[in-house]
N, C-alpha and C positions, 0 to 999 in steps of 0.2 A: 489326278491317276490313283489308280484302282491299287492298293494300300491292304496285303492279308496278316490278319495279325494272329501267333498262335503262344501257345505256351502248353506247360503241363502240369497238376495237379502239384502244390506243392507245399510250405509252412504256411497253414493259414493268416497267419499274421505277414505274411508280405504280398497279398492280396492285396490291400489298398493301395500298395507301390505297383500292380502291375495294373488295379485301371482307371491308376492316374496315368499310367502311359498310355493306354490304351485311348484318352479321352486327348490327352496331347496330340494324337496322331489320329483323331474321327474328328476333333473340333474347329483343325485346320480348315480353308477355302479351300476347294473342288480338292477335292478327298474324297474318294467312295471308300468304306470301310468295310471290311469280311472279317471277321470271327470265325476262330476254328467250333466244332464241335465240345473240345477239349475247354479247352480259356472258353466257353461262356458255363458249363457245368463247372467249370471251378470259382469262376467269380459270382459267379451266384445264391450258389452255395455255401460259400462265405460268406460273402455281405447280400444276401438276405435282403436288407433296403435298401445298396444301394441299386440305383437302370441303368443299366448299360445306355449307351450314345446309342444313337443309331444304323444302322450294321447289315450288311450279309453274312449268317450263317456259311459259313464250308465245312465238311466233312475230311476231307484226303482231295485224292492225284483228280478225281473226276473231276471235281469243285473246281481244278484251281483254274482252267484255265485263261478267265480274261486280266485276274493277277498280271502287275509288275512286278510287283518288288511284296515277298516276303517279310515281316520282323517274327525277330523268334528271341522271346525273353523267357529266362531259364539264364541257365551253364550251356556248357557244351553238350548233355545230353541230348537237351530237348534240341540245339541244332541237329544236330544229328538226327532229329527222332523229323526235325523239318525238310532235310534231304528225304526222309522213303515218302514223304509226299509227291516231292517237287517232280528228282527221278529224272529223266533226259527232259523235262520243257524247258531248262536253264532259267526257271526265276533266279532270278541276284536275289538272299538271301543276307538282311541285315542280325547283324546277336548280337541282343541289347543281357545283362549278365546281372542275372540276380541270385546265381550262383555261389560259385565259391571260387575257384580258381580262374577257368577262361581264358582258354586259348583261341579259343575261335570265337567265342560270344566277347567279345569284347571294349565291348561301348559301356563303359559304367555307371551307372545308374547316377550320381551327378552331371553326368552330360548328356544325358538324353534330350533333352532338348535344343541344344545349337546342332547331335545329331540329324534331329525330326530338324531340324531349319536345314541344314547340308543335305537335307535326302529328296527335299521338297522342291528343293533348287537346284538342282543335278551339280553338288558338288562332292562327288565321288569318286571312286573307281573300282569299275568289277574285277576282282582277285579266280584266277579261274584254277584251283587247285586240285590234282587230277585224284581218282579213286581207285579202288582194283576190285574187277566182278569178279565170279566164283562160278565153275565153269563142271557142272556134276554131272554122271545117271540118274538121277530124281530132281524132283522139284525141292532141292531144302529147304530156303526162304520165303513159298509162295508167293514166286516171283521178283524178290526185292532183294538181286543175285547182287546187291556190291555194299563197298561201304566205305570210306571215306577216310579211319585212321589207317584201319586194322583185320587181317584175317587170321585168326589161331585154330587153334587145333590143340586140342588142350585130354587126359585124362579124366574119366569122371569120377577112382575113386578115393581114397588118399593112401592107399599102401600100394601094387607098384607105377615103375615107370611103363613107360610105353618108347613105344623103335619105329620112329615118322622117316621112313626114308623119301628120299627125296632130288627129283632128279628138274635139273633144268633148261629147257626145250630137250628134253628128251633125252639129255645124256646124264647120268649118274651124279648125285652130285658128292651128299654124305645117308648116311644114317642118323639119324639124332634118337640116341635113346635118353630126353626129359620126357619131364614131366607134361612136355606140349612146344611149337613151332607157332615161333607169330611170322607174318609178311605184312610190312608194315608199309604205306608209303611214306611220301616226304612228312605230310599233315600228320601222319601217326611215329611218328620221331619222335616227337617228344609227352608219348604217351605213356602206353603197355611195352612198349618196342623198350624205351627211357629206364623204365623199371628195373626188366632183366638185363638192360649193358648193354644195351644198344646205341649207334647213336645219334647230333639232332642231325639232322639234313635238310639245308634250305627248302623252303618249299613250293620253288619253281623248278629242285633238278630231276632229271629222269629217272628216280631209281625208286627199286623198292630193299627194303631192310630186311636180311630175312636172321630170327634171334631166335634161338631155344630158350625155352624154359627152364629152370636148373638144371641143368643138364648133367647128368653122368659122367662127361671127362670136359674134365677143366677146361682144356689142349683145346675146343668148338668154339670159337667167338664167333658175333654175329659179322654178315655178311652183307658189301650191299652190291647190289645188280642192278640190271637196266633197267626198266619197266617193260623195254619193249620187250621181255624173256614169258614166257612161259614156262609157271611155276609148279608141278604134277606133286601128287603123292601117294605115297601107299606105305598102310598103319599095320601095326600089327603091337601085340599085348593078350598080356592075360583074359583084361574082357574086351571081350568082345564087340564092348559099345562105348563113344568116343563121342566127347562137344564138341564144335565146332562155331565161331562166333565171329561173325560182318557187324562190325561195333562194340553195338550191347545187345543185337538179339543172340542168342543161342541154342542148340537145337542137337538133340540125339541124333548120331547115327551112327552106321554099323561098320564092320571094314571091309562088307560090300560094298560100300557107297563109295564112287572113281570122284576124287578129288580134284579142282585145276583151278588156278587164278593168273589173271594178266589183268593186264588196263584194261578199267572201260573205258567201255567209247562214247563215254561222255561224265562229261566238270563237272564242276560242284560251282555254284561261278559265288561271293561273298564280296556284298558291300565295304569296302573299306574306301577312309576319311584320311583325310593329307596329314593327320597326325600317326595313323595307325600304319606302324614298321615290326618288322618281326622280328628284330632287333632287341627296339628296345623292350618288347613285350618278353622276348628272353629274358632282359634284366630284372624285371619288373614278375615276373612269376615265379622266374626258378631264384630271385635271387644267388644273378648273376656278380660280383664283385662289394658282395657283403663280407665283414670282413669286420669279428667284435676288436678287432689288434688297433684299428684307427676307425 
């Protein structure tokens, strides 16, 4: 099995832990290990006296063709970055949590050995997560026009709000007077969308969530629509420049840019083990059911 491993620079105190995970995978029989350039740089700079196991280096998308599975070590941000390397190749991604919350990178550090055993023995399933794709009249994100969590439009300064005129399949929906607007996937419903009052949506439902950020009109609430819809925008404001983002990648645009989002034509394939369950993750990560009174 050809296993790619990716991580990004983090706290140097975590480098020994990450190196141990690399060794746990690389020293197994019948495993060909591929390490990302960022991971190699992080380990060698943090632990100069340590040596990496035998590996093949890779940089990104163009190198990943032979890989069977990509292991992402870090938090959810690292897993989202891994998706920008995989793109439409449909390579399954296993997220090992070396960060904090970890809604996507759900394998904890105390279960790494068990996870590797299950991975090499085929005791896992692939969960397809739908993504969102941006269409625009210019290439805003250098070809990486998709996101797993959300697409957002935000004002750039701290003064006046913006007006986001929003259309659903070409039909006028609403003008959102706010600091911005989020269009979230079901996966992203536990992220930025949740923080502005959006609902939690089960991962396998075919929906988008449209949620305003700090709306001027308090009766404007988040809206759940079908992910077969095309959602388009026309932005107005005192400033002609705005921020748009896909997951953690953001760019400045002006009001001449035409923007629309739809369901991405390919999926994110996430490795799931038998004990992984979205409902238990909700209870664990959001502390559902925990009450100081009982």
